[in-house]
N, C-alpha and C positions, 0 to 999 in steps of 0.2 A: 248781555245786551243790557244798554243803558236806556232807562225810561224817563223821561222828565215831563212834569206835567206843570203847566203854566196856567194860573187860576185867579183870575181877578175875583176878589172877594174881601170885603173890607173886615168882616168878622164873622167867625163860624158858628153856628149853635153847638152848644156843649155836646149833644147827641149825635151831632155830623162829626165833629172833630174827634171823637171817641171812637166811632165806628170807620173813621178814615184811618186812625192809628191802629186799628187790627187789621184792615186791608193791607196796610203799608208793611205792618210785621210779617202777615202771611206771604207778601210778595217778595219779602226780602231773599226766598229762598230759591227763587226763579230769575230774578233781574236787579240790578242796580237802580234803585228808583230814587227819584228827586223831585219834590215837591216845592213849587217856588208861587207863593202868595203873592200877589200884587194888588195895589188900590182901585186899579182901573184897566181896562181894556187895552187904552194905548199904552200903559207902563207894560203890561203884559206882552204885547206885541214887539216893544224895543226890548225885552229880556230874550226874545226866543233867539236860540241859537243856530247861527247860519250853515253849522255843519251837520245839524241833524235832518232827518227825514220828518218833515214837519206834517202833522195831520190836524187839520183844524176841526174844530168840534162846535156844532151849531145846530139849533132844531131846526134851522132852515135849509138844512141839508138832507140829504138822503139817509133814513136810517140802515143802521147795520146790524146784524145777528150776532148773537155772540160765536157762531162756529164761523162766520165770514171774519170775524175781528180776529180770532183764533189764527186763521190761515194767513190772513194779511201780515201779524207779526210773526209767525213761523216763515213764511215768504220771504219778509225783510231780512230775518236772521239767515236765511240759507243764501240771500243775494250779497252777502258780506256786508248788510247795513248795520252797524254797531249800536245806533243812537237814533232813538224815535223820540220825537217832543211832541205832545198832545197839547195845544192851545184852546181853551174854552174862548170864544169870542164870536160876536155876531156881525163884526166888522167885514163887509163885502168884499171890500178891495184887498183887506189881509187873505181872505178865504179865498179868493181867486189865485192868490201867489202860492198857497199852501201845495204839497204834494199830492195829498189826497184829504178830502173833506168827510165828516162823518157826523150823524145824528145818533144820540142814544135813545132818543124817543121824538115822537111827533109833539109831545105835550111841552110846553115850555116849562123849564123847571129853573128854580133858584140856582144860584152859581154854585153855593155850599151844597146842595141836594145833587146837582149835576155834577160836581167833582167827585162825590161819593160812589155815583153811579160808576163813572168811568173807572175809579179805581175798584169796584166791583167786577166790572165788564174786564179789564186787564187781568183781574185774578182768576175769574171764570176763563179768559182764553188761554193762561198758563195750564189750569188744571186741564183743559180740552188737549191743547197740545201734548200733554204727558199723559194722555190716556188715564187721568185720574177722575175717580167721582167727584163730581163738585159738592154735593151734600155729603155730610157725614152721618 
């Protein structure tokens, strides 16, 4: 599965960047992961691939559990969808055009923290899909 994250973030805090790298390393055993950082939401939307299954991530959407996200990723893989693109945005027009919309939290998060939480949730999803313990 190819997973792309499109993140509108000008600069990530060092501790968020280090944690993101750790999750990207862990995810490399499960999927082909690409992270695209953009300076604005409009630039992020322009970089969204048209051939992927698009999941809009915004606090204005309905929150999703780890188990539900894992089921969504597994179901997409079974239905021969080989590319998923997560886009962090709050632009309502774009969210309406997405294949699915989710929220990671009902609390508003900074874009660098939200991207870290998204990486963690994708990693957790793959651990659930493969019936592996999340915590070591």
